[in-house]
A tleap script that builds the chain and sets N, CA, C and O, in Angstrom:
source leaprc.protein.ff14SB
mol = sequence {
  NMET LYS THR PHE VAL LYS LEU ASN GLY VAL
  THR LYS ARG GLY LYS THR LYS VAL ARG GLU
  HIE GLY GLU GLU TRP ILE VAL MET GLY THR
  ARG ASP LYS VAL LEU PHE ASN THR VAL ASN
  ARG ASN TRP LEU ASP LEU GLU SER THR LEU
  THR GLY ASN ARG ARG TRP VAL HIE PRO THR
  ALA ASP ILE ASP PHE VAL VAL CSER
}
set mol.1.N position { 16.841 221.399 78.636 }
set mol.1.CA position { 16.400 220.322 77.774 }
set mol.1.C position { 16.678 218.985 78.446 }
set mol.1.O position { 17.773 218.762 78.962 }
set mol.2.N position { 15.716 218.121 78.441 }
set mol.2.CA position { 15.862 216.811 79.067 }
set mol.2.C position { 16.585 215.853 78.121 }
set mol.2.O position { 16.375 215.865 76.908 }
set mol.3.N position { 17.448 215.020 78.721 }
set mol.3.CA position { 18.134 213.980 77.972 }
set mol.3.C position { 17.503 212.645 78.328 }
set mol.3.O position { 17.350 212.315 79.504 }
set mol.4.N position { 17.144 211.892 77.321 }
set mol.4.CA position { 16.539 210.577 77.512 }
set mol.4.C position { 17.532 209.495 77.106 }
set mol.4.O position { 18.288 209.657 76.149 }
set mol.5.N position { 17.519 208.383 77.851 }
set mol.5.CA position { 18.322 207.219 77.491 }
set mol.5.C position { 17.435 205.988 77.533 }
set mol.5.O position { 16.369 205.988 78.149 }
set mol.6.N position { 17.893 204.948 76.871 }
set mol.6.CA position { 17.176 203.680 76.868 }
set mol.6.C position { 18.021 202.665 77.621 }
set mol.6.O position { 19.217 202.532 77.360 }
set mol.7.N position { 17.399 201.947 78.558 }
set mol.7.CA position { 18.086 200.898 79.295 }
set mol.7.C position { 17.671 199.539 78.751 }
set mol.7.O position { 16.489 199.280 78.523 }
set mol.8.N position { 18.652 198.682 78.548 }
set mol.8.CA position { 18.415 197.285 78.181 }
set mol.8.C position { 18.999 196.433 79.291 }
set mol.8.O position { 20.157 196.610 79.669 }
set mol.9.N position { 18.217 195.519 79.812 }
set mol.9.CA position { 18.685 194.641 80.868 }
set mol.9.C position { 19.637 193.581 80.346 }
set mol.9.O position { 19.394 192.983 79.298 }
set mol.10.N position { 20.736 193.345 81.088 }
set mol.10.CA position { 21.716 192.325 80.725 }
set mol.10.C position { 21.572 191.127 81.654 }
set mol.10.O position { 21.544 189.985 81.196 }
set mol.11.N position { 21.482 191.378 82.944 }
set mol.11.CA position { 21.335 190.317 83.939 }
set mol.11.C position { 19.853 190.127 84.251 }
set mol.11.O position { 19.007 190.898 83.795 }
set mol.12.N position { 19.552 189.099 85.027 }
set mol.12.CA position { 18.166 188.857 85.438 }
set mol.12.C position { 17.629 190.073 86.192 }
set mol.12.O position { 16.486 190.482 85.989 }
set mol.13.N position { 18.461 190.646 87.061 }
set mol.13.CA position { 18.046 191.826 87.827 }
set mol.13.C position { 17.752 193.010 86.904 }
set mol.13.O position { 16.745 193.699 87.068 }
set mol.14.N position { 18.633 193.237 85.942 }
set mol.14.CA position { 18.441 194.333 85.000 }
set mol.14.C position { 17.196 194.158 84.153 }
set mol.14.O position { 16.449 195.114 83.941 }
set mol.15.N position { 16.964 192.947 83.666 }
set mol.15.CA position { 15.784 192.674 82.855 }
set mol.15.C position { 14.507 192.869 83.659 }
set mol.15.O position { 13.509 193.363 83.132 }
set mol.16.N position { 14.531 192.485 84.933 }
set mol.16.CA position { 13.367 192.677 85.807 }
set mol.16.C position { 13.081 194.160 85.993 }
set mol.16.O position { 11.928 194.582 85.910 }
set mol.17.N position { 14.117 194.956 86.243 }
set mol.17.CA position { 13.923 196.401 86.432 }
set mol.17.C position { 13.364 197.056 85.181 }
set mol.17.O position { 12.494 197.921 85.278 }
set mol.18.N position { 13.847 196.661 84.003 }
set mol.18.CA position { 13.329 197.218 82.752 }
set mol.18.C position { 11.869 196.801 82.566 }
set mol.18.O position { 11.050 197.614 82.137 }
set mol.19.N position { 11.538 195.575 82.874 }
set mol.19.CA position { 10.154 195.102 82.760 }
set mol.19.C position { 9.234 195.881 83.713 }
set mol.19.O position { 8.113 196.229 83.344 }
set mol.20.N position { 9.707 196.151 84.929 }
set mol.20.CA position { 8.891 196.848 85.932 }
set mol.20.C position { 8.763 198.346 85.670 }
set mol.20.O position { 7.703 198.926 85.905 }
set mol.21.N position { 9.842 198.981 85.182 }
set mol.21.CA position { 9.888 200.444 85.115 }
set mol.21.C position { 10.044 201.006 83.711 }
set mol.21.O position { 10.082 202.225 83.542 }
set mol.22.N position { 10.134 200.147 82.697 }
set mol.22.CA position { 10.215 200.602 81.311 }
set mol.22.C position { 11.636 200.800 80.828 }
set mol.22.O position { 12.585 200.792 81.612 }
set mol.23.N position { 11.765 200.977 79.520 }
set mol.23.CA position { 13.071 201.138 78.884 }
set mol.23.C position { 13.532 202.584 78.835 }
set mol.23.O position { 14.737 202.838 78.829 }
set mol.24.N position { 12.614 203.537 78.801 }
set mol.24.CA position { 12.979 204.942 78.625 }
set mol.24.C position { 13.138 205.643 79.965 }
set mol.24.O position { 12.252 205.592 80.819 }
set mol.25.N position { 14.289 206.303 80.137 }
set mol.25.CA position { 14.627 206.987 81.384 }
set mol.25.C position { 15.132 208.390 81.083 }
set mol.25.O position { 15.719 208.636 80.030 }
set mol.26.N position { 14.896 209.310 82.021 }
set mol.26.CA position { 15.359 210.695 81.912 }
set mol.26.C position { 16.617 210.848 82.755 }
set mol.26.O position { 16.659 210.383 83.894 }
set mol.27.N position { 17.643 211.494 82.209 }
set mol.27.CA position { 18.863 211.777 82.972 }
set mol.27.C position { 18.591 212.998 83.846 }
set mol.27.O position { 18.388 214.103 83.344 }
set mol.28.N position { 18.591 212.780 85.172 }
set mol.28.CA position { 18.318 213.857 86.126 }
set mol.28.C position { 19.598 214.561 86.573 }
set mol.28.O position { 19.554 215.699 87.040 }
set mol.29.N position { 20.736 213.884 86.428 }
set mol.29.CA position { 22.009 214.459 86.833 }
set mol.29.C position { 23.112 213.430 86.713 }
set mol.29.O position { 22.883 212.289 86.312 }
set mol.30.N position { 24.314 213.855 87.070 }
set mol.30.CA position { 25.463 212.951 87.049 }
set mol.30.C position { 26.269 213.127 88.325 }
set mol.30.O position { 26.147 214.134 89.022 }
set mol.31.N position { 27.090 212.137 88.615 }
set mol.31.CA position { 27.946 212.191 89.789 }
set mol.31.C position { 29.211 211.391 89.486 }
set mol.31.O position { 29.160 210.390 88.773 }
set mol.32.N position { 30.334 211.831 90.024 }
set mol.32.CA position { 31.602 211.131 89.799 }
set mol.32.C position { 31.759 209.901 90.674 }
set mol.32.O position { 32.432 208.951 90.272 }
set mol.33.N position { 31.158 209.887 91.862 }
set mol.33.CA position { 31.306 208.755 92.780 }
set mol.33.C position { 29.956 208.376 93.380 }
set mol.33.O position { 29.097 209.225 93.621 }
set mol.34.N position { 29.798 207.076 93.610 }
set mol.34.CA position { 28.646 206.574 94.359 }
set mol.34.C position { 29.186 205.661 95.455 }
set mol.34.O position { 30.247 205.060 95.291 }
set mol.35.N position { 28.478 205.552 96.554 }
set mol.35.CA position { 28.973 204.798 97.704 }
set mol.35.C position { 28.985 203.291 97.492 }
set mol.35.O position { 29.775 202.589 98.123 }
set mol.36.N position { 28.123 202.781 96.613 }
set mol.36.CA position { 27.980 201.338 96.471 }
set mol.36.C position { 28.908 200.710 95.437 }
set mol.36.O position { 28.860 199.498 95.232 }
set mol.37.N position { 29.765 201.517 94.772 }
set mol.37.CA position { 30.620 200.969 93.722 }
set mol.37.C position { 31.934 201.735 93.659 }
set mol.37.O position { 31.973 202.927 93.963 }
set mol.38.N position { 33.002 201.063 93.268 }
set mol.38.CA position { 34.318 201.700 93.210 }
set mol.38.C position { 34.629 202.304 91.848 }
set mol.38.O position { 35.632 203.005 91.705 }
set mol.39.N position { 33.795 202.051 90.845 }
set mol.39.CA position { 34.006 202.656 89.526 }
set mol.39.C position { 33.700 204.140 89.643 }
set mol.39.O position { 32.597 204.521 90.034 }
set mol.40.N position { 34.663 204.970 89.308 }
set mol.40.CA position { 34.489 206.417 89.409 }
set mol.40.C position { 34.150 207.022 88.051 }
set mol.40.O position { 34.441 206.448 87.002 }
set mol.41.N position { 33.542 208.170 88.103 }
set mol.41.CA position { 33.198 209.016 86.964 }
set mol.41.C position { 31.908 208.612 86.254 }
set mol.41.O position { 31.612 207.436 86.042 }
set mol.42.N position { 31.173 209.637 85.904 }
set mol.42.CA position { 30.045 209.559 84.973 }
set mol.42.C position { 28.848 208.717 85.394 }
set mol.42.O position { 28.169 208.180 84.519 }
set mol.43.N position { 28.554 208.573 86.655 }
set mol.43.CA position { 27.336 207.862 87.065 }
set mol.43.C position { 26.133 208.716 86.687 }
set mol.43.O position { 26.136 209.930 86.892 }
set mol.44.N position { 25.110 208.080 86.138 }
set mol.44.CA position { 23.898 208.776 85.731 }
set mol.44.C position { 22.792 208.562 86.756 }
set mol.44.O position { 22.519 207.431 87.160 }
set mol.45.N position { 22.166 209.642 87.169 }
set mol.45.CA position { 20.981 209.580 88.030 }
set mol.45.C position { 19.794 209.556 87.082 }
set mol.45.O position { 19.481 210.563 86.448 }
set mol.46.N position { 19.129 208.401 86.983 }
set mol.46.CA position { 18.046 208.226 86.021 }
set mol.46.C position { 16.697 208.119 86.702 }
set mol.46.O position { 16.580 207.590 87.808 }
set mol.47.N position { 15.670 208.635 86.016 }
set mol.47.CA position { 14.291 208.522 86.484 }
set mol.47.C position { 13.453 207.890 85.378 }
set mol.47.O position { 13.502 208.326 84.228 }
set mol.48.N position { 12.692 206.871 85.729 }
set mol.48.CA position { 11.836 206.186 84.764 }
set mol.48.C position { 10.719 207.105 84.289 }
set mol.48.O position { 10.078 207.779 85.094 }
set mol.49.N position { 10.490 207.129 82.985 }
set mol.49.CA position { 9.371 207.916 82.457 }
set mol.49.C position { 8.040 207.226 82.716 }
set mol.49.O position { 6.984 207.854 82.638 }
set mol.50.N position { 8.091 205.935 83.025 }
set mol.50.CA position { 6.875 205.153 83.256 }
set mol.50.C position { 6.402 205.212 84.707 }
set mol.50.O position { 5.219 205.436 84.966 }
set mol.51.N position { 7.328 205.009 85.664 }
set mol.51.CA position { 6.933 204.901 87.070 }
set mol.51.C position { 7.519 205.976 87.974 }
set mol.51.O position { 7.062 206.134 89.107 }
set mol.52.N position { 8.517 206.719 87.508 }
set mol.52.CA position { 9.166 207.709 88.359 }
set mol.52.C position { 10.250 207.126 89.245 }
set mol.52.O position { 10.871 207.855 90.018 }
set mol.53.N position { 10.491 205.821 89.148 }
set mol.53.CA position { 11.558 205.171 89.917 }
set mol.53.C position { 12.893 205.774 89.537 }
set mol.53.O position { 13.122 206.093 88.371 }
set mol.54.N position { 13.792 205.937 90.525 }
set mol.54.CA position { 15.119 206.493 90.256 }
set mol.54.C position { 16.184 205.486 90.589 }
set mol.54.O position { 16.026 204.664 91.491 }
set mol.55.N position { 17.303 205.559 89.831 }
set mol.55.CA position { 18.443 204.672 90.091 }
set mol.55.C position { 19.698 205.263 89.482 }
set mol.55.O position { 19.654 206.066 88.550 }
set mol.56.N position { 20.834 204.831 90.050 }
set mol.56.CA position { 22.146 205.207 89.535 }
set mol.56.C position { 22.609 204.128 88.572 }
set mol.56.O position { 22.572 202.942 88.900 }
set mol.57.N position { 23.042 204.530 87.393 }
set mol.57.CA position { 23.516 203.593 86.374 }
set mol.57.C position { 24.789 204.155 85.773 }
set mol.57.O position { 24.869 205.347 85.479 }
set mol.58.N position { 25.798 203.289 85.587 }
set mol.58.CA position { 27.022 203.712 84.915 }
set mol.58.C position { 26.857 203.444 83.422 }
set mol.58.O position { 26.479 202.336 83.041 }
set mol.59.N position { 27.131 204.428 82.570 }
set mol.59.CA position { 26.838 204.269 81.145 }
set mol.59.C position { 27.697 203.244 80.414 }
set mol.59.O position { 27.289 202.761 79.357 }
set mol.60.N position { 28.881 202.893 80.942 }
set mol.60.CA position { 29.740 201.952 80.234 }
set mol.60.C position { 30.185 200.753 81.088 }
set mol.60.O position { 30.610 199.738 80.535 }
set mol.61.N position { 30.096 200.850 82.404 }
set mol.61.CA position { 30.614 199.787 83.266 }
set mol.61.C position { 29.559 199.199 84.205 }
set mol.61.O position { 29.900 198.672 85.264 }
set mol.62.N position { 28.309 199.282 83.835 }
set mol.62.CA position { 27.237 198.739 84.674 }
set mol.62.C position { 27.043 197.259 84.364 }
set mol.62.O position { 26.962 196.876 83.197 }
set mol.63.N position { 26.969 196.426 85.399 }
set mol.63.CA position { 26.837 194.982 85.171 }
set mol.63.C position { 25.397 194.571 84.838 }
set mol.63.O position { 25.182 193.504 84.263 }
set mol.64.N position { 24.420 195.393 85.187 }
set mol.64.CA position { 23.012 195.042 84.990 }
set mol.64.C position { 22.380 195.627 83.726 }
set mol.64.O position { 21.379 195.099 83.241 }
set mol.65.N position { 22.949 196.715 83.185 }
set mol.65.CA position { 22.315 197.422 82.081 }
set mol.65.C position { 23.288 197.817 80.988 }
set mol.65.O position { 24.481 198.008 81.224 }
set mol.66.N position { 22.741 197.936 79.778 }
set mol.66.CA position { 23.425 198.604 78.661 }
set mol.66.C position { 22.638 199.875 78.414 }
set mol.66.O position { 21.418 199.839 78.256 }
set mol.67.N position { 23.338 201.001 78.381 }
set mol.67.CA position { 22.707 202.298 78.186 }
set mol.67.C position { 22.881 202.704 76.728 }
set mol.67.O position { 23.987 202.670 76.187 }
set mol.68.N position { 21.769 203.090 76.100 }
set mol.68.CA position { 21.866 203.591 74.718 }
set mol.68.C position { 21.025 204.838 74.558 }
set mol.68.O position { 20.973 205.412 73.470 }
savepdb mol mol.pdb
quit
């Protein structure tokens, strides 16, 4: 079963990404660590339902997005 989340942009960068790729994203997987950030645990690998773009987003500590 696929899990869907909604992204809301907080920063200018986040708002631009939501405008370009949509608010609804599919959770493709999770990872405890990513190379570009020191916050560990629960990173979400998301894919846009609109464009297929993928990105890593932290559900509680992301500076660009609020995940709901």
